[in-house]
PyMOL Python script that loads the backbone (N, CA, C, O; Angstrom):
from pymol import cmd

cmd.read_pdbstr("""\
ATOM      1  N   MET A   1      18.167  -4.912  20.715  1.00  0.00           N
ATOM      2  CA  MET A   1      17.499  -3.647  20.557  1.00  0.00           C
ATOM      3  C   MET A   1      16.099  -3.891  19.999  1.00  0.00           C
ATOM      4  O   MET A   1      15.959  -4.522  18.951  1.00  0.00           O
ATOM      5  N   ALA A   2      15.096  -3.418  20.656  1.00  0.00           N
ATOM      6  CA  ALA A   2      13.710  -3.637  20.247  1.00  0.00           C
ATOM      7  C   ALA A   2      13.279  -2.580  19.234  1.00  0.00           C
ATOM      8  O   ALA A   2      13.786  -1.458  19.213  1.00  0.00           O
ATOM      9  N   PHE A   3      12.340  -2.977  18.410  1.00  0.00           N
ATOM     10  CA  PHE A   3      11.785  -2.060  17.417  1.00  0.00           C
ATOM     11  C   PHE A   3      10.702  -1.218  18.068  1.00  0.00           C
ATOM     12  O   PHE A   3       9.748  -1.753  18.633  1.00  0.00           O
ATOM     13  N   HIS A   4      10.846   0.085  17.989  1.00  0.00           N
ATOM     14  CA  HIS A   4       9.848   1.008  18.519  1.00  0.00           C
ATOM     15  C   HIS A   4       9.346   1.866  17.364  1.00  0.00           C
ATOM     16  O   HIS A   4      10.043   2.779  16.920  1.00  0.00           O
ATOM     17  N   PRO A   5       8.143   1.581  16.875  1.00  0.00           N
ATOM     18  CA  PRO A   5       7.631   2.370  15.752  1.00  0.00           C
ATOM     19  C   PRO A   5       7.347   3.802  16.182  1.00  0.00           C
ATOM     20  O   PRO A   5       7.083   4.062  17.356  1.00  0.00           O
ATOM     21  N   PRO A   6       7.402   4.724  15.240  1.00  0.00           N
ATOM     22  CA  PRO A   6       7.074   6.110  15.578  1.00  0.00           C
ATOM     23  C   PRO A   6       5.615   6.231  16.007  1.00  0.00           C
ATOM     24  O   PRO A   6       4.806   5.339  15.752  1.00  0.00           O
ATOM     25  N   LEU A   7       5.294   7.323  16.647  1.00  0.00           N
ATOM     26  CA  LEU A   7       3.942   7.516  17.158  1.00  0.00           C
ATOM     27  C   LEU A   7       2.897   7.559  16.049  1.00  0.00           C
ATOM     28  O   LEU A   7       1.737   7.212  16.271  1.00  0.00           O
ATOM     29  N   SER A   8       3.301   7.982  14.865  1.00  0.00           N
ATOM     30  CA  SER A   8       2.342   8.086  13.771  1.00  0.00           C
ATOM     31  C   SER A   8       2.185   6.770  13.004  1.00  0.00           C
ATOM     32  O   SER A   8       1.450   6.726  12.017  1.00  0.00           O
ATOM     33  N   TRP A   9       2.847   5.717  13.426  1.00  0.00           N
ATOM     34  CA  TRP A   9       2.796   4.434  12.731  1.00  0.00           C
ATOM     35  C   TRP A   9       1.433   3.801  12.920  1.00  0.00           C
ATOM     36  O   TRP A   9       0.950   3.688  14.046  1.00  0.00           O
ATOM     37  N   ASN A  10       0.812   3.390  11.832  1.00  0.00           N
ATOM     38  CA  ASN A  10      -0.522   2.809  11.878  1.00  0.00           C
ATOM     39  C   ASN A  10      -0.454   1.390  11.315  1.00  0.00           C
ATOM     40  O   ASN A  10      -0.184   1.222  10.126  1.00  0.00           O
ATOM     41  N   PRO A  11      -0.692   0.364  12.139  1.00  0.00           N
ATOM     42  CA  PRO A  11      -0.583  -1.013  11.638  1.00  0.00           C
ATOM     43  C   PRO A  11      -1.618  -1.350  10.569  1.00  0.00           C
ATOM     44  O   PRO A  11      -1.362  -2.203   9.718  1.00  0.00           O
ATOM     45  N   VAL A  12      -2.772  -0.703  10.594  1.00  0.00           N
ATOM     46  CA  VAL A  12      -3.792  -0.973   9.576  1.00  0.00           C
ATOM     47  C   VAL A  12      -3.312  -0.481   8.214  1.00  0.00           C
ATOM     48  O   VAL A  12      -3.490  -1.167   7.208  1.00  0.00           O
ATOM     49  N   MET A  13      -2.713   0.686   8.178  1.00  0.00           N
ATOM     50  CA  MET A  13      -2.199   1.212   6.912  1.00  0.00           C
ATOM     51  C   MET A  13      -1.048   0.358   6.400  1.00  0.00           C
ATOM     52  O   MET A  13      -0.928   0.140   5.194  1.00  0.00           O
ATOM     53  N   ALA A  14      -0.202  -0.128   7.301  1.00  0.00           N
ATOM     54  CA  ALA A  14       0.894  -1.002   6.887  1.00  0.00           C
ATOM     55  C   ALA A  14       0.352  -2.301   6.304  1.00  0.00           C
ATOM     56  O   ALA A  14       0.871  -2.792   5.302  1.00  0.00           O
ATOM     57  N   LEU A  15      -0.679  -2.857   6.915  1.00  0.00           N
ATOM     58  CA  LEU A  15      -1.296  -4.079   6.402  1.00  0.00           C
ATOM     59  C   LEU A  15      -1.949  -3.826   5.046  1.00  0.00           C
ATOM     60  O   LEU A  15      -1.832  -4.648   4.138  1.00  0.00           O
ATOM     61  N   LEU A  16      -2.627  -2.707   4.908  1.00  0.00           N
ATOM     62  CA  LEU A  16      -3.262  -2.356   3.641  1.00  0.00           C
ATOM     63  C   LEU A  16      -2.220  -2.188   2.532  1.00  0.00           C
ATOM     64  O   LEU A  16      -2.422  -2.653   1.410  1.00  0.00           O
ATOM     65  N   ALA A  17      -1.115  -1.529   2.848  1.00  0.00           N
ATOM     66  CA  ALA A  17      -0.059  -1.347   1.852  1.00  0.00           C
ATOM     67  C   ALA A  17       0.535  -2.685   1.439  1.00  0.00           C
ATOM     68  O   ALA A  17       0.814  -2.900   0.260  1.00  0.00           O
ATOM     69  N   ARG A  18       0.729  -3.579   2.386  1.00  0.00           N
ATOM     70  CA  ARG A  18       1.266  -4.901   2.050  1.00  0.00           C
ATOM     71  C   ARG A  18       0.286  -5.694   1.194  1.00  0.00           C
ATOM     72  O   ARG A  18       0.695  -6.376   0.254  1.00  0.00           O
ATOM     73  N   LEU A  19      -0.996  -5.611   1.511  1.00  0.00           N
ATOM     74  CA  LEU A  19      -1.994  -6.333   0.723  1.00  0.00           C
ATOM     75  C   LEU A  19      -2.066  -5.805  -0.703  1.00  0.00           C
ATOM     76  O   LEU A  19      -2.226  -6.574  -1.651  1.00  0.00           O
ATOM     77  N   LEU A  20      -1.948  -4.479  -0.852  1.00  0.00           N
ATOM     78  CA  LEU A  20      -2.004  -3.886  -2.187  1.00  0.00           C
ATOM     79  C   LEU A  20      -0.765  -4.204  -3.018  1.00  0.00           C
ATOM     80  O   LEU A  20      -0.822  -4.189  -4.247  1.00  0.00           O
ATOM     81  N   LEU A  21       0.359  -4.491  -2.353  1.00  0.00           N
ATOM     82  CA  LEU A  21       1.603  -4.739  -3.077  1.00  0.00           C
ATOM     83  C   LEU A  21       1.924  -6.220  -3.242  1.00  0.00           C
ATOM     84  O   LEU A  21       3.005  -6.553  -3.727  1.00  0.00           O
ATOM     85  N   ILE A  22       1.015  -7.126  -2.851  1.00  0.00           N
ATOM     86  CA  ILE A  22       1.311  -8.555  -2.981  1.00  0.00           C
ATOM     87  C   ILE A  22       1.462  -8.946  -4.453  1.00  0.00           C
ATOM     88  O   ILE A  22       2.485  -9.510  -4.840  1.00  0.00           O
ATOM     89  N   VAL A  23       0.462  -8.655  -5.263  1.00  0.00           N
ATOM     90  CA  VAL A  23       0.511  -9.045  -6.679  1.00  0.00           C
ATOM     91  C   VAL A  23       1.621  -8.300  -7.424  1.00  0.00           C
ATOM     92  O   VAL A  23       2.374  -8.936  -8.160  1.00  0.00           O
ATOM     93  N   PRO A  24       1.754  -6.980  -7.265  1.00  0.00           N
ATOM     94  CA  PRO A  24       2.863  -6.305  -7.956  1.00  0.00           C
ATOM     95  C   PRO A  24       4.239  -6.813  -7.528  1.00  0.00           C
ATOM     96  O   PRO A  24       5.160  -6.856  -8.343  1.00  0.00           O
ATOM     97  N   SER A  25       4.387  -7.196  -6.267  1.00  0.00           N
ATOM     98  CA  SER A  25       5.691  -7.707  -5.843  1.00  0.00           C
ATOM     99  C   SER A  25       5.967  -9.077  -6.446  1.00  0.00           C
ATOM    100  O   SER A  25       7.116  -9.401  -6.744  1.00  0.00           O
ATOM    101  N   LEU A  26       4.924  -9.886  -6.629  1.00  0.00           N
ATOM    102  CA  LEU A  26       5.118 -11.174  -7.300  1.00  0.00           C
ATOM    103  C   LEU A  26       5.527 -10.969  -8.756  1.00  0.00           C
ATOM    104  O   LEU A  26       6.405 -11.665  -9.266  1.00  0.00           O
ATOM    105  N   ILE A  27       4.886 -10.010  -9.420  1.00  0.00           N
ATOM    106  CA  ILE A  27       5.233  -9.720 -10.811  1.00  0.00           C
ATOM    107  C   ILE A  27       6.639  -9.135 -10.896  1.00  0.00           C
ATOM    108  O   ILE A  27       7.402  -9.498 -11.792  1.00  0.00           O
ATOM    109  N   ALA A  28       6.990  -8.248  -9.990  1.00  0.00           N
ATOM    110  CA  ALA A  28       8.337  -7.674  -9.986  1.00  0.00           C
ATOM    111  C   ALA A  28       9.380  -8.752  -9.719  1.00  0.00           C
ATOM    112  O   ALA A  28      10.506  -8.657 -10.208  1.00  0.00           O
ATOM    113  N   GLY A  29       9.019  -9.773  -8.951  1.00  0.00           N
ATOM    114  CA  GLY A  29       9.946 -10.869  -8.674  1.00  0.00           C
ATOM    115  C   GLY A  29      10.305 -11.671  -9.914  1.00  0.00           C
ATOM    116  O   GLY A  29      11.348 -12.325  -9.937  1.00  0.00           O
ATOM    117  N   TRP A  30       9.463 -11.637 -10.952  1.00  0.00           N
ATOM    118  CA  TRP A  30       9.797 -12.318 -12.201  1.00  0.00           C
ATOM    119  C   TRP A  30      10.926 -11.610 -12.940  1.00  0.00           C
ATOM    120  O   TRP A  30      11.685 -12.249 -13.668  1.00  0.00           O
ATOM    121  N   PHE A  31      11.043 -10.294 -12.761  1.00  0.00           N
ATOM    122  CA  PHE A  31      11.983  -9.511 -13.547  1.00  0.00           C
ATOM    123  C   PHE A  31      13.199  -9.031 -12.766  1.00  0.00           C
ATOM    124  O   PHE A  31      14.262  -8.821 -13.348  1.00  0.00           O
ATOM    125  N   VAL A  32      13.056  -8.855 -11.452  1.00  0.00           N
ATOM    126  CA  VAL A  32      14.128  -8.283 -10.641  1.00  0.00           C
ATOM    127  C   VAL A  32      14.319  -9.157  -9.410  1.00  0.00           C
ATOM    128  O   VAL A  32      13.351  -9.676  -8.853  1.00  0.00           O
ATOM    129  N   SER A  33      15.545  -9.315  -8.997  1.00  0.00           N
ATOM    130  CA  SER A  33      15.823 -10.072  -7.780  1.00  0.00           C
ATOM    131  C   SER A  33      15.279  -9.311  -6.571  1.00  0.00           C
ATOM    132  O   SER A  33      15.437  -8.092  -6.496  1.00  0.00           O
ATOM    133  N   PRO A  34      14.637 -10.008  -5.620  1.00  0.00           N
ATOM    134  CA  PRO A  34      14.112  -9.316  -4.429  1.00  0.00           C
ATOM    135  C   PRO A  34      15.199  -8.646  -3.585  1.00  0.00           C
ATOM    136  O   PRO A  34      14.902  -7.778  -2.764  1.00  0.00           O
ATOM    137  N   ASP A  35      16.455  -9.047  -3.787  1.00  0.00           N
ATOM    138  CA  ASP A  35      17.551  -8.412  -3.055  1.00  0.00           C
ATOM    139  C   ASP A  35      18.001  -7.110  -3.702  1.00  0.00           C
ATOM    140  O   ASP A  35      18.762  -6.350  -3.103  1.00  0.00           O
ATOM    141  N   ASP A  36      17.541  -6.849  -4.910  1.00  0.00           N
ATOM    142  CA  ASP A  36      17.931  -5.634  -5.616  1.00  0.00           C
ATOM    143  C   ASP A  36      17.271  -4.415  -4.978  1.00  0.00           C
ATOM    144  O   ASP A  36      16.163  -4.498  -4.448  1.00  0.00           O
ATOM    145  N   VAL A  37      17.960  -3.302  -5.037  1.00  0.00           N
ATOM    146  CA  VAL A  37      17.452  -2.065  -4.441  1.00  0.00           C
ATOM    147  C   VAL A  37      16.196  -1.583  -5.165  1.00  0.00           C
ATOM    148  O   VAL A  37      15.306  -1.007  -4.539  1.00  0.00           O
ATOM    149  N   ALA A  38      16.118  -1.807  -6.446  1.00  0.00           N
ATOM    150  CA  ALA A  38      15.001  -1.303  -7.249  1.00  0.00           C
ATOM    151  C   ALA A  38      13.765  -2.188  -7.184  1.00  0.00           C
ATOM    152  O   ALA A  38      12.770  -1.891  -7.846  1.00  0.00           O
ATOM    153  N   TYR A  39      13.798  -3.263  -6.408  1.00  0.00           N
ATOM    154  CA  TYR A  39      12.683  -4.216  -6.370  1.00  0.00           C
ATOM    155  C   TYR A  39      11.379  -3.536  -5.980  1.00  0.00           C
ATOM    156  O   TYR A  39      10.382  -3.674  -6.689  1.00  0.00           O
ATOM    157  N   TRP A  40      11.363  -2.806  -4.872  1.00  0.00           N
ATOM    158  CA  TRP A  40      10.119  -2.183  -4.407  1.00  0.00           C
ATOM    159  C   TRP A  40       9.725  -0.995  -5.269  1.00  0.00           C
ATOM    160  O   TRP A  40       8.544  -0.655  -5.345  1.00  0.00           O
ATOM    161  N   VAL A  41      10.684  -0.363  -5.913  1.00  0.00           N
ATOM    162  CA  VAL A  41      10.354   0.725  -6.846  1.00  0.00           C
ATOM    163  C   VAL A  41       9.587   0.158  -8.040  1.00  0.00           C
ATOM    164  O   VAL A  41       8.592   0.732  -8.482  1.00  0.00           O
ATOM    165  N   ILE A  42      10.060  -0.967  -8.550  1.00  0.00           N
ATOM    166  CA  ILE A  42       9.381  -1.604  -9.679  1.00  0.00           C
ATOM    167  C   ILE A  42       8.023  -2.145  -9.252  1.00  0.00           C
ATOM    168  O   ILE A  42       7.051  -2.036  -9.999  1.00  0.00           O
ATOM    169  N   ALA A  43       7.946  -2.730  -8.053  1.00  0.00           N
ATOM    170  CA  ALA A  43       6.657  -3.223  -7.549  1.00  0.00           C
ATOM    171  C   ALA A  43       5.665  -2.075  -7.403  1.00  0.00           C
ATOM    172  O   ALA A  43       4.484  -2.236  -7.708  1.00  0.00           O
ATOM    173  N   PHE A  44       6.130  -0.922  -6.942  1.00  0.00           N
ATOM    174  CA  PHE A  44       5.257   0.243  -6.808  1.00  0.00           C
ATOM    175  C   PHE A  44       4.805   0.744  -8.176  1.00  0.00           C
ATOM    176  O   PHE A  44       3.652   1.142  -8.342  1.00  0.00           O
ATOM    177  N   ALA A  45       5.702   0.726  -9.151  1.00  0.00           N
ATOM    178  CA  ALA A  45       5.326   1.152 -10.503  1.00  0.00           C
ATOM    179  C   ALA A  45       4.277   0.214 -11.093  1.00  0.00           C
ATOM    180  O   ALA A  45       3.341   0.669 -11.751  1.00  0.00           O
ATOM    181  N   ILE A  46       4.424  -1.077 -10.864  1.00  0.00           N
ATOM    182  CA  ILE A  46       3.427  -2.038 -11.345  1.00  0.00           C
ATOM    183  C   ILE A  46       2.097  -1.809 -10.636  1.00  0.00           C
ATOM    184  O   ILE A  46       1.038  -1.908 -11.256  1.00  0.00           O
ATOM    185  N   ALA A  47       2.144  -1.503  -9.346  1.00  0.00           N
ATOM    186  CA  ALA A  47       0.911  -1.209  -8.608  1.00  0.00           C
ATOM    187  C   ALA A  47       0.225   0.029  -9.172  1.00  0.00           C
ATOM    188  O   ALA A  47      -1.001   0.063  -9.282  1.00  0.00           O
ATOM    189  N   LEU A  48       1.001   1.041  -9.529  1.00  0.00           N
ATOM    190  CA  LEU A  48       0.412   2.240 -10.131  1.00  0.00           C
ATOM    191  C   LEU A  48      -0.241   1.923 -11.475  1.00  0.00           C
ATOM    192  O   LEU A  48      -1.293   2.474 -11.799  1.00  0.00           O
ATOM    193  N   VAL A  49       0.372   1.044 -12.250  1.00  0.00           N
ATOM    194  CA  VAL A  49      -0.234   0.634 -13.522  1.00  0.00           C
ATOM    195  C   VAL A  49      -1.560  -0.064 -13.262  1.00  0.00           C
ATOM    196  O   VAL A  49      -2.538   0.183 -13.969  1.00  0.00           O
ATOM    197  N   PHE A  50      -1.607  -0.939 -12.246  1.00  0.00           N
ATOM    198  CA  PHE A  50      -2.863  -1.604 -11.898  1.00  0.00           C
ATOM    199  C   PHE A  50      -3.930  -0.594 -11.492  1.00  0.00           C
ATOM    200  O   PHE A  50      -5.093  -0.736 -11.872  1.00  0.00           O
ATOM    201  N   VAL A  51      -3.553   0.410 -10.735  1.00  0.00           N
ATOM    202  CA  VAL A  51      -4.515   1.432 -10.303  1.00  0.00           C
ATOM    203  C   VAL A  51      -5.036   2.206 -11.511  1.00  0.00           C
ATOM    204  O   VAL A  51      -6.238   2.447 -11.622  1.00  0.00           O
ATOM    205  N   VAL A  52      -4.150   2.593 -12.405  1.00  0.00           N
ATOM    206  CA  VAL A  52      -4.557   3.342 -13.600  1.00  0.00           C
ATOM    207  C   VAL A  52      -5.465   2.491 -14.485  1.00  0.00           C
ATOM    208  O   VAL A  52      -6.458   2.993 -15.011  1.00  0.00           O
ATOM    209  N   LEU A  53      -5.138   1.213 -14.654  1.00  0.00           N
ATOM    210  CA  LEU A  53      -5.990   0.337 -15.459  1.00  0.00           C
ATOM    211  C   LEU A  53      -7.362   0.151 -14.823  1.00  0.00           C
ATOM    212  O   LEU A  53      -8.372   0.104 -15.525  1.00  0.00           O
ATOM    213  N   THR A  54      -7.401   0.046 -13.503  1.00  0.00           N
ATOM    214  CA  THR A  54      -8.681  -0.084 -12.808  1.00  0.00           C
ATOM    215  C   THR A  54      -9.535   1.161 -13.004  1.00  0.00           C
ATOM    216  O   THR A  54     -10.736   1.059 -13.251  1.00  0.00           O
ATOM    217  N   ILE A  55      -8.923   2.329 -12.895  1.00  0.00           N
ATOM    218  CA  ILE A  55      -9.651   3.582 -13.095  1.00  0.00           C
ATOM    219  C   ILE A  55     -10.141   3.684 -14.539  1.00  0.00           C
ATOM    220  O   ILE A  55     -11.265   4.121 -14.784  1.00  0.00           O
ATOM    221  N   ALA A  56      -9.302   3.282 -15.492  1.00  0.00           N
ATOM    222  CA  ALA A  56      -9.709   3.339 -16.899  1.00  0.00           C
ATOM    223  C   ALA A  56     -10.885   2.413 -17.172  1.00  0.00           C
ATOM    224  O   ALA A  56     -11.804   2.777 -17.906  1.00  0.00           O
ATOM    225  N   VAL A  57     -10.863   1.231 -16.594  1.00  0.00           N
ATOM    226  CA  VAL A  57     -11.987   0.304 -16.778  1.00  0.00           C
ATOM    227  C   VAL A  57     -13.255   0.888 -16.179  1.00  0.00           C
ATOM    228  O   VAL A  57     -14.321   0.823 -16.791  1.00  0.00           O
ATOM    229  N   GLU A  58     -13.145   1.453 -14.996  1.00  0.00           N
ATOM    230  CA  GLU A  58     -14.321   2.038 -14.349  1.00  0.00           C
ATOM    231  C   GLU A  58     -14.856   3.240 -15.119  1.00  0.00           C
ATOM    232  O   GLU A  58     -16.067   3.462 -15.149  1.00  0.00           O
ATOM    233  N   LEU A  59     -13.981   4.009 -15.738  1.00  0.00           N
ATOM    234  CA  LEU A  59     -14.424   5.203 -16.457  1.00  0.00           C
ATOM    235  C   LEU A  59     -14.993   4.899 -17.838  1.00  0.00           C
ATOM    236  O   LEU A  59     -15.962   5.532 -18.258  1.00  0.00           O
ATOM    237  N   TYR A  60     -14.402   3.935 -18.551  1.00  0.00           N
ATOM    238  CA  TYR A  60     -14.762   3.742 -19.948  1.00  0.00           C
ATOM    239  C   TYR A  60     -15.527   2.453 -20.230  1.00  0.00           C
ATOM    240  O   TYR A  60     -16.459   2.460 -21.033  1.00  0.00           O
ATOM    241  N   VAL A  61     -15.161   1.371 -19.601  1.00  0.00           N
ATOM    242  CA  VAL A  61     -15.776   0.083 -19.930  1.00  0.00           C
ATOM    243  C   VAL A  61     -17.112  -0.094 -19.232  1.00  0.00           C
ATOM    244  O   VAL A  61     -18.090  -0.491 -19.866  1.00  0.00           O
ATOM    245  N   VAL A  62     -17.172   0.189 -17.955  1.00  0.00           N
ATOM    246  CA  VAL A  62     -18.405  -0.025 -17.191  1.00  0.00           C
ATOM    247  C   VAL A  62     -19.565   0.810 -17.734  1.00  0.00           C
ATOM    248  O   VAL A  62     -20.659   0.263 -17.877  1.00  0.00           O
ATOM    249  N   PRO A  63     -19.399   2.099 -18.048  1.00  0.00           N
ATOM    250  CA  PRO A  63     -20.533   2.844 -18.617  1.00  0.00           C
ATOM    251  C   PRO A  63     -21.006   2.283 -19.966  1.00  0.00           C
ATOM    252  O   PRO A  63     -22.203   2.302 -20.252  1.00  0.00           O
ATOM    253  N   ARG A  64     -20.086   1.790 -20.788  1.00  0.00           N
ATOM    254  CA  ARG A  64     -20.497   1.205 -22.070  1.00  0.00           C
ATOM    255  C   ARG A  64     -21.267  -0.084 -21.863  1.00  0.00           C
ATOM    256  O   ARG A  64     -22.211  -0.367 -22.601  1.00  0.00           O
ATOM    257  N   LEU A  65     -20.878  -0.866 -20.873  1.00  0.00           N
ATOM    258  CA  LEU A  65     -21.616  -2.096 -20.584  1.00  0.00           C
ATOM    259  C   LEU A  65     -23.014  -1.786 -20.065  1.00  0.00           C
ATOM    260  O   LEU A  65     -23.968  -2.495 -20.386  1.00  0.00           O
ATOM    261  N   ARG A  66     -23.139  -0.741 -19.272  1.00  0.00           N
ATOM    262  CA  ARG A  66     -24.455  -0.345 -18.765  1.00  0.00           C
ATOM    263  C   ARG A  66     -25.337   0.196 -19.885  1.00  0.00           C
ATOM    264  O   ARG A  66     -26.549  -0.021 -19.874  1.00  0.00           O
ATOM    265  N   ARG A  67     -24.750   0.891 -20.841  1.00  0.00           N
ATOM    266  CA  ARG A  67     -25.497   1.481 -21.945  1.00  0.00           C
ATOM    267  C   ARG A  67     -26.048   0.407 -22.878  1.00  0.00           C
ATOM    268  O   ARG A  67     -27.103   0.599 -23.482  1.00  0.00           O
ATOM    269  N   GLU A  68     -25.346  -0.721 -23.004  1.00  0.00           N
ATOM    270  CA  GLU A  68     -25.781  -1.784 -23.906  1.00  0.00           C
ATOM    271  C   GLU A  68     -26.985  -2.540 -23.376  1.00  0.00           C
ATOM    272  O   GLU A  68     -27.663  -3.209 -24.156  1.00  0.00           O
ATOM    273  N   ARG A  69     -27.276  -2.468 -22.120  1.00  0.00           N
ATOM    274  CA  ARG A  69     -28.402  -3.213 -21.537  1.00  0.00           C
ATOM    275  C   ARG A  69     -29.708  -2.628 -21.908  1.00  0.00           C
ATOM    276  O   ARG A  69     -30.752  -3.137 -21.499  1.00  0.00           O
TER     277      ARG A  69
END
""", "prot")
cmd.dss("prot")
cmd.show_as("cartoon", "prot")
cmd.util.cbc("prot")
cmd.orient("prot")
């Protein structure tokens, strides 16, 4: 049986999602077995933490560094 993706399937978005989850999945692999059901949930939570930290750095740290110059 061949795999037929739905019409709305976008390979670029799938590649982007995989690239964004590489580091969080490696970190999740330290704590949870990749065969566990919660593996991708934990990887997604770690990815969200990375996104929040990136936004916090951009909002608070970068303007202070610019102000010191």
